[in-house]
C-alpha positions in Angstrom: 93.0 8.0 114.9 91.3 9.5 111.6 88.9 6.6 111.8 88.4 6.5 115.7 87.5 10.8 114.9 85.1 9.8 112.3 83.2 7.3 114.4 83.6 9.5 117.6 82.0 12.4 115.1 79.1 9.9 114.3 78.7 8.8 117.4 78.2 12.2 118.8 75.9 13.0 116.5 73.6 10.5 116.0 73.4 10.8 120.4 72.1 14.3 119.4 69.7 13.5 116.9 68.2 10.7 118.3 68.0 12.7 121.9 66.3 14.9 120.5 63.3 12.5 119.1 61.9 10.3 121.4 58.5 11.3 121.9 55.6 13.6 120.8 53.6 15.3 123.8 50.8 13.1 123.1 53.2 10.0 123.9 52.8 8.7 121.2 56.1 7.9 119.0 57.6 11.2 116.9 58.2 10.1 113.0 62.5 10.9 112.7 62.5 11.0 108.8 64.4 8.5 106.7 67.5 10.7 107.6 68.2 9.1 111.1 67.9 5.9 109.9 70.1 6.3 107.3 73.1 7.1 110.4 73.2 3.8 110.8 71.4 1.5 108.1 73.6 3.4 104.9 73.3 0.7 102.1 69.4 -0.3 103.1 68.9 4.2 103.1 70.8 4.1 99.0 69.0 1.3 97.9 65.4 2.9 98.8 66.6 6.4 98.0 66.5 5.2 94.4 63.1 3.9 94.9 59.3 5.3 93.7 58.2 5.1 97.3 61.4 7.4 98.1 60.5 9.6 95.8 56.6 9.5 95.9 56.1 13.0 97.5 58.5 14.2 93.6 54.8 12.2 91.5 53.0 15.0 92.9 54.4 18.4 91.8 53.2 19.5 88.2 54.4 18.2 85.2 55.7 14.7 86.5 54.1 12.0 85.6 52.6 13.6 83.2 51.0 10.7 81.2 50.3 8.4 84.2 48.5 11.2 85.8 46.7 12.0 82.0 46.2 8.5 82.0 44.1 8.5 85.5 42.0 11.4 84.1 44.3 14.0 86.9 45.7 17.6 85.5 49.6 17.3 85.0 49.6 20.3 85.4 48.3 20.8 88.4 50.5 21.1 91.8 49.1 18.3 94.3 51.5 18.7 96.8 48.8 20.0 99.2 46.3 18.0 98.2 45.0 16.2 101.3 44.0 12.9 99.4 47.4 12.5 98.1 49.7 13.4 100.9 48.5 9.8 103.1 50.2 7.6 100.7 53.0 10.1 99.4 54.3 10.9 102.6 55.3 9.6 106.0 52.9 9.9 109.0 50.4 12.3 107.2 48.0 13.2 109.6 49.3 11.7 112.5 50.6 13.4 115.4 54.6 14.3 114.3 54.4 13.0 110.7 53.9 15.0 107.6 52.9 18.3 107.5 53.9 20.5 104.9 57.3 20.5 102.6 58.1 23.6 104.5 57.7 22.0 108.3 58.7 18.4 107.8 60.4 18.1 104.5 62.3 15.1 105.9 58.7 13.5 105.9 58.2 13.5 101.9 58.0 10.7 100.3 57.6 7.2 101.3 60.3 6.3 104.5 61.4 4.0 106.8 58.7 4.5 109.1 55.9 4.1 106.8 56.6 0.8 107.3 58.8 -0.1 110.5 56.6 2.6 112.3 57.7 5.9 114.1 61.1 5.6 115.4 60.9 8.3 118.0 61.2 5.3 120.5 62.7 2.7 119.1 65.6 4.9 117.6 66.4 6.4 121.6 69.8 6.0 122.4 68.8 3.4 125.4 67.7 1.4 122.2 69.0 1.3 118.6 71.8 3.2 118.6 75.4 3.6 117.7 75.6 3.7 121.5 74.0 0.1 121.8 74.8 -2.0 118.9 73.9 -4.7 120.8 70.5 -4.0 121.0 67.2 -6.9 121.0 64.9 -7.0 118.2 62.2 -8.0 120.8 63.1 -4.8 123.0 63.1 -2.9 120.1 59.4 -4.5 118.5 58.0 -3.8 122.4 58.8 -0.2 122.4 57.3 0.2 118.4 59.4 -0.9 115.7 57.1 -2.8 112.9 59.7 -5.9 112.5 56.8 -8.3 110.4 56.1 -6.3 107.2 52.0 -7.1 105.9 49.8 -6.7 103.1 48.2 -4.1 105.7 50.8 -1.6 105.9 51.1 -2.1 101.6 47.3 -2.0 100.8 46.6 1.5 102.9 47.7 3.0 99.5 48.0 0.5 96.7 44.0 -0.3 96.2 41.8 0.6 94.2 41.2 4.1 95.6 43.9 5.0 93.9 43.0 6.7 90.5 45.9 5.3 88.8 44.1 1.6 89.3 41.6 -0.2 88.1 38.4 -1.2 90.4 39.5 -5.2 89.3 42.9 -4.2 91.3 44.4 -6.7 94.0 47.7 -6.2 95.3 49.9 -9.1 95.1 52.0 -8.3 98.6 54.2 -12.1 98.5 55.1 -10.8 94.8 55.8 -7.5 95.4 56.8 -7.1 99.1 60.7 -7.1 98.2 60.3 -4.6 95.1 60.6 -1.3 95.4 61.3 -1.0 99.2 65.1 -1.7 100.0 67.7 -3.8 99.7 67.8 -6.6 102.7 71.0 -7.0 104.5 72.2 -9.0 107.2 72.8 -6.8 109.8 76.1 -6.5 111.5 75.6 -7.2 115.1 73.7 -10.5 116.3 69.7 -9.0 118.0 
């Protein structure tokens, strides 16, 4: 009975969260934040939460990563948490409809979250697509409504490039070498998709 109640509560919570996140007024998918992904992808979320990507926003705070900031010619005492040149690579969806605005307004989008790689989740995490109510969803359906299934170098090199003050002019991002580092643990899905 206890397990059933826990599943039922999680199911209702999932319904409420996902129902509120479908799309932006402009018709594009809304960013829902990595906490919404955690509901079903607990182990992936745990492994991601310990990465530099998950904590990228923290590195913008004064005193954090001071030596690296000094080496890059940045002021380690400066607060970069509102710096428009830093936010696109240290948050989720900055500059896009429904994306990160500031830490007070959209705290769940601070850091490089799931949706940076997998696309804004407002449509594909809807109850009729990927949810606790629909565990036998088909991946092709999710991709058709916005899930990015195949991660490519393009998603990474938007930030990992020579515009970053932390790399030299000869920097080349090695996608094949880095694609499984710093993201999350890759686990088989519980249900066939």
